C-alpha positions as CSV (number, residue, x, y, z in Angstrom):
1,M,0.0,0.0,0.0
2,I,2.8,2.4,0.9
3,I,4.5,1.8,-2.4
4,K,1.3,2.5,-4.3
5,I,0.8,5.8,-2.4
6,Y,4.4,6.8,-3.1
7,L,4.2,6.0,-6.8
8,S,0.9,8.0,-7.2
9,F,2.5,10.9,-5.4
10,L,5.7,10.7,-7.4
11,L,3.8,10.5,-10.7
12,S,1.7,13.6,-9.8
13,M,4.8,15.6,-8.9
14,L,6.5,14.6,-12.1
15,L,3.4,15.7,-14.1
16,T,3.3,19.0,-12.3
17,F,6.9,20.2,-12.0
18,N,8.5,18.7,-15.1
19,Y,7.9,20.3,-18.4
20,T,4.2,20.0,-19.3
21,Q,3.4,17.5,-22.1
22,D,0.4,17.4,-24.4
23,I,-2.2,14.6,-24.4
24,H,-1.9,11.9,-27.0
25,T,-3.8,8.9,-28.3
26,T,-2.7,5.5,-29.3
27,Q,-5.0,5.3,-32.4
28,I,-3.1,8.2,-34.0
29,Q,-4.8,7.6,-37.3
30,Q,-8.2,8.6,-35.9
31,F,-7.2,11.9,-34.3
32,D,-4.8,13.4,-36.8
33,Y,-5.4,17.0,-35.8
34,L,-3.4,16.3,-32.6
35,Y,-0.4,15.8,-34.8
36,N,-0.8,18.3,-37.6
37,P,-3.3,21.2,-37.9
38,A,-3.1,20.9,-41.7
39,L,-5.2,17.7,-41.4
40,V,-8.2,19.7,-40.2
41,G,-10.8,19.2,-43.0
42,N,-8.2,17.2,-44.9
43,F,-9.9,13.9,-45.4
44,K,-12.1,11.9,-47.9
45,G,-15.6,13.0,-47.3
46,T,-17.5,16.2,-46.3
47,Y,-17.6,16.3,-42.5
48,R,-16.6,13.9,-39.7
49,A,-16.8,13.7,-35.9
50,N,-14.6,11.7,-33.5
51,M,-14.9,10.9,-29.8
52,S,-12.3,9.0,-27.8
53,S,-11.9,7.8,-24.2
54,R,-8.6,6.6,-22.9
55,S,-7.6,5.2,-19.5
56,Q,-3.9,4.7,-18.9
57,W,-2.1,3.1,-16.0
58,S,-5.4,2.9,-14.0
59,G,-3.6,0.7,-11.4
60,L,-1.5,3.7,-10.5
61,N,-4.3,5.6,-8.8
62,K,-6.0,6.5,-12.1
63,A,-2.8,8.0,-13.5
64,F,-4.4,9.3,-16.8
65,Q,-8.0,9.7,-17.8
66,T,-8.3,11.4,-21.2
67,F,-11.4,12.3,-23.2
68,T,-11.2,13.9,-26.7
69,F,-13.7,15.2,-29.3
70,S,-13.3,16.7,-32.7
71,A,-15.5,17.7,-35.6
72,D,-14.3,19.2,-38.9
73,T,-15.6,19.8,-42.4
74,K,-14.8,21.3,-45.8
75,L,-15.7,24.7,-47.3
76,F,-16.0,25.5,-51.1
77,N,-15.1,21.9,-52.0
78,N,-17.6,22.0,-54.9
79,K,-16.9,25.6,-55.9
80,W,-13.1,25.9,-56.0
81,K,-11.4,24.0,-58.7
82,K,-7.9,24.4,-57.3
83,G,-8.6,23.4,-53.7
84,Y,-10.8,24.1,-50.6
85,L,-10.8,25.3,-47.0
86,G,-11.1,23.1,-43.9
87,I,-12.4,24.2,-40.6
88,G,-12.8,22.3,-37.3
89,I,-13.3,22.4,-33.6
90,S,-12.0,20.1,-30.9
91,A,-12.0,19.7,-27.2
92,N,-10.1,17.5,-24.7
93,S,-10.0,16.8,-21.0
94,D,-7.2,15.1,-19.2
95,N,-7.3,14.1,-15.5
96,S,-4.1,12.9,-13.9
97,G,-3.3,11.4,-10.5
98,N,-6.9,10.7,-9.3
99,G,-7.9,14.3,-10.1
100,F,-4.8,15.9,-8.8
101,L,-4.0,17.6,-12.1
102,K,-6.8,18.5,-14.5
103,S,-6.3,20.0,-18.0
104,N,-9.0,21.1,-20.4
105,G,-8.7,22.6,-23.8
106,I,-10.7,23.8,-26.8
107,N,-9.2,24.4,-30.2
108,L,-10.3,26.0,-33.5
109,G,-8.6,25.0,-36.6
110,I,-8.5,26.2,-40.3
111,S,-6.6,24.8,-43.3
112,S,-6.2,25.6,-46.9
113,L,-5.6,22.8,-49.5
114,V,-4.3,23.4,-53.0
115,F,-4.3,20.7,-55.7
116,L,-0.9,20.6,-57.3
117,N,-2.0,18.2,-60.0
118,D,-4.4,15.2,-60.3
119,K,-2.4,13.1,-57.7
120,N,-0.7,15.6,-55.4
121,D,-1.9,18.3,-53.0
122,L,-0.4,20.6,-50.4
123,T,-2.2,21.9,-47.3
124,L,-1.3,24.6,-44.7
125,G,-3.2,24.6,-41.4
126,F,-3.4,26.6,-38.2
127,L,-4.8,25.7,-34.8
128,S,-5.6,28.1,-32.0
129,G,-6.3,26.9,-28.5
130,Y,-7.6,28.0,-25.1
131,N,-6.4,25.9,-22.3
132,Q,-6.9,25.5,-18.6
133,S,-4.8,23.6,-16.0
134,K,-5.9,23.1,-12.4
135,I,-4.2,21.5,-9.5
136,D,-6.3,20.0,-6.6
137,P,-4.0,18.6,-3.9
138,S,-7.0,17.4,-1.7
139,N,-6.9,14.0,-3.3
140,I,-3.2,13.3,-2.7
141,Q,-2.5,10.4,-0.3
142,W,0.6,11.4,1.6
143,A,3.0,8.9,3.2
144,T,2.4,10.5,6.6
145,Q,-1.2,9.4,6.4
146,F,-0.3,5.7,6.3
147,N,-0.9,4.4,9.9
148,G,1.2,1.2,9.5
149,L,-1.7,-0.9,8.2
150,Y,-3.6,1.3,5.7
151,Y,-4.2,4.8,4.5
152,D,-6.1,7.0,6.9
153,A,-7.4,10.3,5.5
154,N,-8.0,11.6,9.0
155,L,-4.3,11.7,9.7
156,P,-2.5,15.1,9.1
157,S,-0.5,15.3,5.9
158,M,2.1,17.6,7.4
159,E,2.1,19.5,4.1
160,N,1.1,23.0,3.4
161,T,-0.4,22.9,-0.1
162,T,-3.1,24.9,-1.9
163,G,-4.8,24.6,-5.3
164,S,-3.8,26.5,-8.4
165,Q,-5.3,27.3,-11.8
166,V,-3.9,28.8,-14.9
167,N,-5.4,29.7,-18.3
168,F,-3.6,30.4,-21.5
169,F,-3.9,30.7,-25.3
170,D,-1.6,29.1,-27.8
171,I,-1.2,28.8,-31.6
172,S,0.0,25.9,-33.8
173,A,0.8,25.4,-37.5
174,G,1.5,22.6,-39.9
175,V,1.9,21.6,-43.5
176,V,0.9,18.3,-45.2
177,W,1.7,16.8,-48.6
178,G,-0.9,14.5,-49.9
179,F,-0.7,11.8,-52.7
180,S,-3.6,9.8,-54.0
181,K,-3.7,7.3,-56.9
182,S,-7.1,5.8,-57.9
183,E,-7.5,2.2,-58.8
184,R,-6.6,1.3,-62.4
185,N,-9.9,-0.5,-63.0
186,I,-13.0,-1.4,-60.9
187,A,-11.8,-4.8,-60.0
188,M,-8.2,-4.1,-59.0
189,H,-8.7,-2.3,-55.7
190,D,-5.2,-1.0,-55.9
191,E,-5.8,2.5,-54.6
192,T,-2.9,4.2,-52.9
193,S,-2.9,7.3,-50.7
194,F,-0.5,9.0,-48.3
195,K,-0.5,12.1,-46.2
196,I,2.8,13.2,-44.7
197,G,3.6,16.4,-42.9
198,I,5.4,18.4,-40.2
199,A,4.0,20.7,-37.6
200,A,4.8,22.9,-34.6
201,Y,2.5,23.2,-31.6
202,H,2.5,26.0,-28.9
203,L,4.6,28.4,-31.1
204,N,4.1,31.1,-28.5
205,K,5.5,28.9,-25.7
206,P,2.9,30.0,-23.0
207,F,4.4,30.3,-19.5
208,M,2.4,29.0,-16.6
209,H,3.3,30.4,-13.2
210,K,0.9,30.5,-10.3
211,E,1.5,29.1,-6.8
212,L,2.0,25.4,-7.3
213,I,2.4,25.5,-11.1
214,E,5.6,27.0,-12.3
215,D,6.0,25.6,-15.8
216,E,6.8,26.4,-19.4
217,L,4.9,24.7,-22.1
218,H,7.5,23.8,-24.7
219,S,6.8,23.9,-28.4
220,R,6.0,20.4,-29.7
221,Y,7.4,19.4,-33.1
222,T,5.9,16.5,-35.0
223,F,6.4,14.4,-38.1
224,F,3.2,12.5,-38.9
225,G,2.3,10.3,-41.8
226,K,-0.5,7.8,-42.6
227,G,-1.4,5.8,-45.7
228,F,-3.6,3.3,-47.5
229,I,-2.2,0.7,-49.8
230,G,-4.7,-1.4,-51.7
231,L,-3.7,-5.0,-52.4
232,N,-4.3,-5.9,-56.1
233,Y,-7.4,-7.9,-56.9
234,T,-8.4,-8.2,-53.2
235,N,-10.7,-6.4,-50.9
236,A,-7.8,-6.0,-48.5
237,A,-5.4,-3.2,-47.8
238,L,-2.5,-2.1,-45.6
239,V,-3.0,1.1,-43.4
240,P,0.4,2.2,-42.0
241,S,1.1,5.2,-39.8
242,L,4.1,6.9,-38.2
243,L,4.5,9.6,-35.6
244,I,7.7,11.1,-34.4
245,Q,7.4,14.1,-32.0
246,S,9.6,16.1,-29.6
247,Q,8.6,18.4,-26.8
248,G,11.3,19.9,-24.6
249,P,13.3,16.9,-23.2
250,N,10.7,14.4,-24.2
251,Q,10.5,12.4,-27.4
252,E,8.0,9.9,-28.7
253,I,7.9,7.5,-31.7
254,I,4.8,5.5,-32.6
255,A,4.7,3.2,-35.6
256,G,1.5,1.3,-36.6
257,M,0.1,-1.0,-39.2
258,Y,-3.4,-2.3,-39.7
259,F,-4.7,-4.9,-42.2
260,R,-8.1,-3.8,-43.5
261,I,-10.6,-6.1,-45.2
262,K,-13.8,-5.0,-46.9
263,I,-16.3,-7.6,-45.6
264,K,-19.6,-6.8,-47.2
265,E,-20.9,-4.9,-50.2
266,A,-24.3,-3.1,-49.9
267,S,-27.4,-4.8,-51.3
268,K,-28.3,-2.8,-54.4
269,Y,-32.1,-3.1,-54.1
270,T,-33.3,-3.9,-50.6
271,G,-30.6,-2.0,-48.6
272,N,-30.8,-4.6,-45.9
273,I,-27.1,-5.5,-46.2
274,K,-24.9,-2.7,-44.9
275,E,-21.4,-2.1,-46.2
276,S,-18.7,-3.0,-43.6
277,A,-15.0,-3.4,-43.2
278,L,-12.7,-4.8,-40.4
279,S,-9.2,-3.6,-39.6
280,F,-6.9,-5.3,-37.1
281,G,-3.3,-4.7,-36.2
282,G,-1.6,-2.4,-33.7
283,N,0.9,0.3,-32.9
284,W,4.3,0.2,-31.3
285,R,5.5,3.0,-29.0
286,Y,9.3,3.1,-28.7
287,K,10.5,2.0,-25.3
288,D,7.1,2.1,-23.9
289,A,4.3,-0.2,-25.2
290,I,2.8,-2.3,-27.9
291,S,-0.9,-1.7,-28.6
292,P,-2.9,-4.4,-30.4
293,G,-6.3,-3.1,-31.7
294,F,-9.1,-3.3,-34.2
295,L,-11.5,-1.0,-36.1
296,I,-15.0,-1.9,-37.3
297,E,-16.6,0.2,-40.0
298,I,-20.3,0.0,-40.8
299,K,-21.6,2.6,-43.3
300,E,-20.9,6.1,-41.9
301,Y,-19.8,4.8,-38.5
302,A,-16.7,3.2,-37.1
303,I,-15.5,2.1,-33.7
304,G,-11.9,1.4,-32.8
305,V,-10.5,-0.3,-29.6
306,C,-6.9,-0.8,-28.6
307,Y,-5.0,-1.7,-25.4
308,D,-1.5,-0.7,-24.4
309,L,0.7,-3.5,-23.1
310,N,3.4,-1.6,-21.2
311,F,7.1,-2.7,-21.1
312,S,8.7,0.5,-19.9
313,R,10.4,1.1,-16.5
314,L,7.0,1.3,-15.0
315,T,6.3,-2.3,-15.8
316,P,6.9,-3.5,-12.2
317,A,4.1,-1.2,-11.0
318,T,1.7,-1.7,-14.0
319,N,2.2,-5.4,-14.5
320,T,2.3,-4.6,-18.2
321,L,-1.3,-3.3,-18.1
322,G,-1.1,0.0,-19.8
323,G,-4.6,1.1,-20.7
324,I,-7.6,0.9,-23.0
325,E,-8.7,3.4,-25.6
326,I,-12.0,3.5,-27.4
327,T,-12.7,5.7,-30.4
328,I,-16.0,6.3,-32.2
329,K,-16.1,8.0,-35.6
330,F,-18.8,9.4,-37.9
331,L,-18.1,10.3,-41.5
332,N,-20.5,11.8,-44.1
333,P,-21.2,11.0,-46.8
334,N,-20.9,7.2,-46.5
335,P,-17.3,6.4,-47.4
336,F,-18.5,3.1,-49.1
337,L,-20.3,5.1,-51.7
338,Y,-17.1,6.3,-53.2
339,K,-15.7,4.3,-56.1
340,G,-13.1,1.9,-54.9
341,N,-12.1,0.4,-51.5
342,M,-10.5,3.3,-49.7
343,P,-11.6,4.6,-46.3
344,S,-11.7,8.2,-45.2
345,L,-8.0,8.9,-45.4
């Protein structure tokens, strides 16, 4: 018990007094705006909405509870021959250390895509955000409150701590190159598509200083790419992704690969059979975890589930149990109505 109390306290202190880090998701393909603002409105379709719930290291006193939402759409897609605009809104909430540190944010994004030719395009995007971080030390379990047998909240903590809250604005920017090649004929299903870009978040480096919080939010630099590779004369495809990002002294590398199979074609007359696809695979986070998962697509809807199996230095405390992440996506129009086999990349 005393070890669990110590680990929870240590984790909370690290989150507070080390350089602040942004939230992230394991299913990086589903929340691309977190890794490049130029991907706001940059997808196959008209508008989409995503929701995600993530619980990480729940055995360590609910170390991370993260909730995210985003919605974006295109403007002038049918009016401008050379490109279109994308706009979007997103919100996130991150609770750490059993409510010790709470962070909430809302972001507005805009992008501009230009068609370079029939296969290539270039997009520039910006994201502005309003964020709030709050510390509530009332839920900390101090070592002095361990009576020798169990934790006793009635014992004095012998600590003089108060809560703190800071609010700040920031701005981010990114650029993305896109490549798309349609299938050569209706039976080949050999479509290929990639989106690759770089971005910088928190360009203004907001400084947070108020009582307990004394922290600088470092700029975060990212390289993010995702793709779709149709396998000739099959209903299957490979869906790779790669994220490399750096923020202050922290770095992260996530590489993923999913195998996607289109399961059903829609019934042409009755409509009783709904189009569907299944993807399964996973992501690998360098020196941290592997994350097997799957994604089910049915008409405009999709649900993805993955689970982190941790093998970092925290493994003795987590017993390899990292956390579960569930993502729900809505896309309009129905992606299966497009010619070919490609999802909403």
